[in-house]
MARNUGU-734365 format. One record per residue: residue in three letters; x, y, z of N, C-alpha, C in turn. Coordinates in steps of 0.1 Angstrom, whole numbers, padded with zeros to 4 digits, always signed. Example, Ala and Ser with C-alpha at 12.3 -4.5 7.8 and 13.67 -1.06 7.14 Angstrom:
MARNUGU-734365
ALA+0132-0057+0078+0123-0045+0078+0132-0033+0078SER+0128-0022+0071+0137-0011+0071+0129+0000+0079
***
This chain:
MARNUGU-734365
UNK+0559-0659+0751+0563-0671+0740+0567-0667+0730UNK+0577-0675+0724+0584-0670+0711+0574-0670+0703UNK+0579-0661+0688+0569-0661+0677+0570-0673+0670UNK+0576-0680+0669+0580-0693+0660+0569-0705+0671UNK+0574-0705+0682+0564-0710+0690+0548-0709+0689UNK+0546-0696+0690+0532-0692+0688+0524-0695+0674UNK+0538-0692+0663+0530-0698+0651+0525-0713+0650UNK+0538-0720+0657+0534-0734+0652+0520-0741+0662UNK+0516-0732+0675+0504-0736+0679+0496-0736+0672UNK+0494-0721+0668+0485-0718+0658+0481-0726+0650UNK+0491-0732+0639+0490-0743+0630+0488-0754+0635UNK+0488-0757+0642+0488-0770+0649+0469-0770+0655UNK+0467-0758+0659+0449-0757+0662+0442-0757+0647UNK+0449-0746+0642+0442-0745+0629+0441-0761+0623UNK+0450-0768+0621+0448-0783+0619+0440-0792+0623UNK+0439-0788+0635+0429-0799+0645+0416-0791+0642UNK+0412-0783+0638+0401-0774+0635+0393-0786+0621UNK+0401-0783+0613+0402-0787+0599+0397-0804+0599UNK+0407-0808+0609+0404-0822+0610+0391-0824+0616UNK+0389-0818+0629+0371-0822+0632+0364-0820+0624UNK+0362-0810+0618+0355-0803+0606+0350-0813+0596UNK+0363-0821+0593+0364-0833+0580+0354-0843+0589UNK+0357-0848+0601+0353-0860+0606+0337-0859+0609UNK+0333-0844+0612+0319-0842+0612+0316-0843+0602UNK+0319-0842+0593+0313-0841+0575+0312-0856+0572UNK+0323-0863+0572+0323-0876+0570+0313-0884+0579UNK+0312-0883+0591+0299-0889+0602+0285-0889+0592UNK+0284-0872+0589+0271-0869+0586+0267-0875+0573UNK+0277-0876+0564+0274-0880+0550+0272-0894+0552UNK+0281-0903+0561+0278-0918+0563+0262-0918+0573UNK+0260-0912+0576+0245-0912+0586+0233-0908+0574UNK+0239-0900+0565+0226-0897+0555+0227-0911+0546UNK+0238-0915+0544+0239-0928+0531+0233-0938+0537UNK+0230-0942+0553+0226-0950+0556+0212-0951+0557UNK+0205-0939+0558+0194-0935+0560+0189-0935+0547UNK+0192-0935+0538+0189-0936+0521+0188-0949+0518UNK+0196-0959+0527+0194-0972+0520+0180-0975+0531UNK+0181-0973+0539+0167-0975+0549+0156-0971+0541UNK+0156-0960+0536+0143-0950+0528+0141-0962+0516UNK+0149-0963+0508+0149-0973+0496+0141-0986+0499UNK+0144-0990+0511+0136-1006+0513+0125-1002+0517UNK+0120-0991+0522+0107-0985+0523+0097-0983+0511UNK+0104-0977+0502+0097-0971+0491+0097-0979+0480UNK+0108-0984+0476+0104-0995+0468+0094-1004+0465UNK+0092-1013+0473+0077-1019+0479+0079-1030+0467UNK+0068-1028+0460+0065-1039+0448+0067-1032+0437UNK+0072-1024+0433+0074-1018+0423+0079-1026+0409UNK+0073-1022+0398+0080-1037+0386+0097-1034+0386UNK+0101-1039+0380+0118-1040+0380+0122-1028+0373UNK+0119-1022+0360+0123-1011+0351+0118-1001+0360UNK+0110-0997+0368+0106-0984+0380+0120-0987+0389UNK+0119-0996+0395+0134-1000+0404+0147-0997+0399UNK+0147-0997+0386+0158-0995+0381+0163-0978+0381UNK+0150-0975+0374+0150-0959+0374+0150-0952+0387UNK+0144-0958+0396+0145-0950+0408+0159-0954+0414UNK+0164-0963+0416+0177-0962+0421+0189-0954+0411UNK+0188-0954+0401+0195-0946+0393+0197-0932+0398UNK+0182-0928+0399+0178-0915+0400+0184-0913+0419UNK+0183-0919+0429+0189-0919+0437+0200-0920+0440UNK+0210-0928+0436+0226-0928+0432+0230-0917+0426UNK+0223-0910+0417+0230-0900+0411+0227-0889+0423UNK+0218-0889+0427+0218-0876+0438+0224-0878+0451UNK+0229-0889+0454+0236-0894+0467+0251-0889+0466UNK+0256-0896+0449+0270-0892+0448+0274-0882+0437UNK+0264-0874+0434+0266-0863+0425+0272-0869+0415UNK+0265-0879+0404+0270-0885+0393+0264-0873+0381UNK+0268-0877+0369+0267-0868+0360+0259-0879+0350UNK+0264-0892+0351+0253-0904+0347+0251-0914+0357UNK+0239-0919+0351+0238-0930+0360+0228-0939+0353UNK+0231-0953+0349+0224-0961+0339+0224-0972+0343UNK+0216-0982+0339+0213-1000+0338+0215-1001+0329UNK+0222-1012+0325+0227-1021+0312+0223-1036+0316UNK+0214-1040+0310+0210-1055+0311+0221-1060+0298UNK+0227-1072+0301+0235-1081+0295+0240-1091+0305UNK+0245-1102+0295+0248-1113+0299+0267-1113+0299UNK+0271-1121+0308+0288-1124+0303+0290-1130+0290UNK+0299-1126+0285+0303-1125+0269+0292-1125+0256UNK+0281-1114+0263+0275-1111+0252+0282-1097+0243UNK+0279-1095+0231+0286-1084+0225+0276-1073+0229UNK+0265-1072+0231+0255-1061+0230+0249-1062+0245UNK+0245-1050+0247+0239-1051+0257+0224-1039+0256UNK+0217-1039+0265+0206-1031+0266+0205-1018+0276UNK+0204-1008+0273+0204-0997+0287+0186-0996+0285UNK+0184-0999+0301+0172-1002+0309+0167-0988+0311UNK+0174-0982+0319+0171-0966+0322+0184-0958+0325UNK+0183-0946+0320+0195-0937+0323+0189-0924+0328UNK+0192-0921+0344+0190-0909+0351+0192-0896+0345UNK+0202-0894+0335+0199-0881+0327+0195-0882+0315UNK+0185-0893+0310+0179-0892+0302+0162-0902+0303UNK+0152-0895+0311+0148-0905+0318+0136-0908+0307UNK+0134-0905+0293+0125-0909+0286+0132-0921+0277UNK+0147-0924+0279+0152-0933+0273+0150-0951+0277UNK+0150-0958+0268+0145-0971+0274+0150-0982+0263UNK+0153-0991+0266+0159-1001+0256+0168-0999+0245UNK+0179-0991+0245+0190-0988+0240+0199-0997+0236UNK+0199-1003+0226+0211-1012+0222+0224-1007+0222UNK+0234-1010+0229+0244-1009+0228+0260-1020+0226UNK+0268-1016+0219+0278-1023+0216+0289-1025+0230UNK+0292-1033+0237+0300-1036+0250+0311-1031+0248UNK+0319-1036+0235+0333-1033+0234+0335-1017+0236UNK+0326-1007+0237+0329-0995+0240+0326-0993+0253UNK+0323-1003+0263+0324-1002+0275+0332-1012+0284UNK+0346-1009+0280+0353-1022+0291+0348-1023+0304UNK+0345-1015+0313+0343-1016+0325+0330-1024+0330UNK+0320-1020+0320+0307-1033+0321+0312-1047+0317UNK+0320-1051+0308+0328-1061+0302+0333-1069+0315UNK+0345-1061+0319+0348-1064+0333+0344-1068+0344UNK+0332-1061+0347+0326-1066+0359+0317-1075+0356UNK+0312-1076+0345+0303-1091+0340+0310-1102+0342UNK+0321-1103+0335+0334-1116+0339+0336-1117+0349UNK+0338-1108+0358+0344-1109+0370+0334-1112+0380UNK+0321-1106+0380+0311-1107+0390+0316-1100+0401UNK+0326-1089+0399+0327-1081+0412+0325-1062+0406UNK+0324-1055+0416+0324-1045+0412+0341-1036+0404UNK+0335-1027+0395+0348-1024+0387+0347-1009+0391UNK+0360-1002+0395+0362-0990+0396+0375-0984+0387UNK+0373-0975+0384+0381-0966+0372+0380-0953+0379UNK+0389-0949+0385+0389-0936+0391+0391-0927+0381UNK+0401-0925+0369+0404-0919+0360+0403-0926+0345UNK+0397-0924+0338+0397-0923+0324+0407-0926+0316UNK+0414-0916+0321+0427-0911+0308+0440-0919+0314UNK+0439-0922+0327+0450-0934+0331+0447-0949+0330UNK+0437-0950+0327+0432-0967+0329+0435-0973+0317UNK+0445-0986+0320+0448-0992+0311+0434-0998+0299UNK+0426-1002+0308+0417-1006+0303+0407-0998+0289UNK+0410-0986+0287+0408-0975+0283+0415-0970+0270UNK+0426-0979+0268+0440-0972+0264+0435-0975+0245UNK+0430-0980+0244+0425-0981+0228+0413-0974+0226UNK+0404-0972+0233+0395-0961+0231+0401-0947+0230UNK+0411-0945+0243+0417-0930+0242+0422-0928+0229UNK+0430-0938+0222+0435-0937+0208+0426-0932+0200UNK+0415-0937+0198+0403-0936+0191+0398-0920+0192UNK+0397-0916+0204+0391-0903+0209+0400-0895+0203UNK+0414-0895+0207+0423-0887+0199+0427-0886+0186UNK+0425-0898+0179+0422-0901+0164+0411-0888+0160UNK+0402-0888+0164+0389-0885+0160+0385-0872+0164UNK+0394-0865+0176+0396-0850+0179+0380-0849+0187UNK+0377-0864+0195+0369-0867+0207+0369-0861+0218UNK+0362-0849+0225+0361-0849+0237+0354-0855+0245UNK+0360-0857+0259+0353-0867+0266+0352-0861+0280UNK+0340-0859+0285+0340-0852+0299+0341-0859+0312UNK+0338-0872+0308+0338-0881+0319+0349-0885+0325UNK+0354-0887+0341+0363-0890+0343+0366-0903+0351UNK+0358-0903+0359+0356-0914+0370+0346-0923+0366UNK+0347-0939+0367+0334-0946+0363+0337-0958+0372UNK+0324-0960+0379+0324-0975+0384+0310-0986+0376UNK+0313-0998+0376+0304-1007+0372+0301-1019+0380UNK+0289-1019+0387+0283-1029+0399+0274-1039+0392UNK+0281-1050+0392+0269-1061+0385+0261-1065+0394UNK+0249-1071+0392+0241-1079+0398+0231-1087+0392UNK+0222-1095+0399+0214-1105+0390+0200-1100+0391UNK+0196-1100+0378+0181-1095+0376+0171-1108+0376UNK+0176-1119+0371+0171-1132+0377+0178-1143+0377UNK+0171-1154+0372+0183-1169+0374+0190-1168+0363UNK+0186-1159+0350+0192-1161+0339+0198-1148+0333UNK+0196-1141+0338+0199-1123+0331+0207-1116+0344UNK+0215-1108+0341+0225-1101+0344+0224-1085+0341UNK+0226-1076+0354+0226-1063+0351+0238-1055+0358UNK+0241-1042+0350+0252-1038+0355+0249-1023+0355UNK+0252-1017+0365+0251-1002+0372+0259-0993+0368UNK+0259-0985+0357+0271-0977+0354+0270-0959+0358UNK+0277-0964+0366+0279-0950+0375+0290-0942+0370UNK+0289-0926+0367+0298-0913+0361+0297-0905+0369UNK+0312-0899+0368+0311-0884+0373+0323-0882+0361UNK+0317-0865+0358+0327-0855+0350+0340-0852+0357UNK+0350-0845+0350+0362-0841+0355+0359-0831+0365UNK+0347-0825+0367+0342-0813+0376+0339-0817+0392UNK+0338-0833+0391+0336-0837+0406+0347-0846+0410UNK+0348-0847+0424+0361-0857+0431+0360-0872+0421UNK+0372-0877+0419+0369-0892+0415+0364-0899+0424UNK+0355-0909+0421+0355-0919+0428+0365-0928+0436UNK+0358-0932+0447+0373-0937+0459+0364-0953+0463UNK+0364-0957+0471+0368-0971+0477+0352-0969+0486UNK+0350-0956+0491+0338-0957+0501+0327-0952+0489UNK+0326-0948+0479+0320-0943+0469+0315-0959+0463UNK+0322-0968+0461+0319-0981+0455+0309-0989+0467UNK+0316-0990+0480+0309-0995+0489+0296-0990+0491UNK+0294-0981+0491+0281-0975+0493+0272-0976+0482UNK+0276-0976+0473+0268-0980+0458+0263-0994+0461UNK+0275-1002+0461+0274-1017+0464+0262-1021+0472UNK+0260-1015+0482+0254-1017+0495+0237-1015+0486UNK+0236-1004+0483+0226-0999+0476+0220-1011+0465UNK+0230-1011+0457+0223-1024+0450+0221-1036+0452UNK+0228-1041+0460+0226-1053+0470+0214-1056+0477UNK+0211-1045+0484+0198-1043+0489+0186-1046+0482UNK+0189-1038+0469+0175-1038+0459+0176-1055+0450UNK+0188-1061+0450+0187-1071+0440+0177-1080+0442UNK+0173-1083+0456+0162-1097+0455+0151-1090+0450UNK+0147-1078+0453+0133-1069+0446+0132-1074+0431UNK+0143-1075+0424+0144-1075+0410+0137-1092+0406UNK+0138-1104+0411+0135-1112+0409+0120-1114+0409UNK+0111-1119+0400+0098-1122+0399+0092-1110+0395UNK+0099-1097+0393+0090-1083+0389+0093-1081+0375UNK+0102-1086+0367+0109-1086+0355+0097-1085+0348UNK+0096-1072+0338+0086-1068+0333+0090-1070+0317UNK+0082-1076+0308+0084-1078+0295+0081-1065+0288UNK+0092-1059+0275+0092-1049+0267+0096-1055+0255UNK+0090-1067+0250+0094-1072+0239+0085-1065+0227UNK+0077-1057+0226+0070-1047+0217+0076-1031+0219UNK+0088-1028+0228+0092-1016+0226+0106-1011+0216UNK+0103-1001+0210+0115-0997+0197+0127-1000+0206UNK+0136-1003+0200+0149-1005+0200+0157-0997+0191UNK+0170-0988+0198+0181-0978+0189+0189-0988+0194UNK+0196-0991+0178+0210-0994+0180+0222-0981+0183UNK+0228-0988+0189+0242-0976+0194+0247-0972+0177UNK+0253-0978+0173+0258-0978+0161+0253-0967+0151UNK+0238-0963+0152+0233-0953+0144+0239-0936+0151UNK+0246-0940+0162+0251-0931+0169+0267-0927+0172UNK+0269-0918+0180+0285-0918+0184+0290-0929+0188UNK+0304-0933+0186+0307-0946+0192+0303-0950+0207UNK+0309-0940+0216+0307-0940+0232+0296-0931+0237UNK+0292-0936+0245+0280-0924+0250+0286-0918+0262UNK+0305-0917+0264+0308-0906+0269+0313-0896+0261UNK+0314-0896+0246+0318-0887+0241+0309-0879+0230UNK+0317-0866+0232+0309-0857+0220+0321-0853+0211UNK+0317-0849+0200+0325-0848+0190+0328-0831+0191UNK+0341-0830+0187+0345-0817+0190+0342-0808+0182UNK+0340-0790+0185+0328-0783+0169+0336-0783+0158UNK+0328-0784+0150+0330-0784+0137+0327-0797+0128UNK+0327-0809+0138+0323-0822+0131+0307-0824+0128UNK+0304-0834+0119+0288-0835+0115+0287-0846+0125UNK+0295-0855+0131+0286-0864+0139+0279-0861+0149UNK+0268-0867+0149+0257-0862+0166+0266-0867+0177UNK+0262-0862+0185+0266-0866+0201+0258-0881+0203UNK+0265-0884+0213+0261-0899+0214+0250-0894+0221UNK+0239-0905+0222+0225-0904+0226+0224-0903+0242UNK+0233-0907+0250+0236-0908+0265+0244-0901+0273UNK+0252-0891+0262+0262-0880+0267+0256-0868+0272
***
């Protein structure tokens, strides 16, 4: 057999092995994600809504290798929202934020559909915010974002805000479908279990950095955002 033909056969075999390995990985990932949804149904039971929020944020963060996972309570047309829980800061509750810094959350609430931004640096939704970051010398570590709207009860809405840094792969349609399935499966449990937190302290985002994605570059006096 000629060397050129032999090299081509070897390349084809290597490509086939790689394809089989990738197919096996995808199948295993799909099975593990389906198992996670089943486990969530069993574990959540009658947990209070706030605890379900944190439980889901933590599980989604681990399953999707997220840097940030938070639940924002807000309604369509609102100027502000309330961060009910954040995976990266478990002690944080009821942080008030200005929604104009979160265009994907606004779009998800207005359209009532999941919003995927694979790359913040290329998204038209973030054009004005990018200009501000560049002007202020702000460094942004988050690259991919998805916002998943869901009903809390007959009058209130929420959004799961999920993010990855540039160190992880960009979100794709499969990630959105998995996360949406998890959120949809839990949505019926929210109604009737909402726990009032009227007397809990509230922090206004304007006291901190303008965006929870952002951290100031070295040498500035502004503190990092409380969710970054």
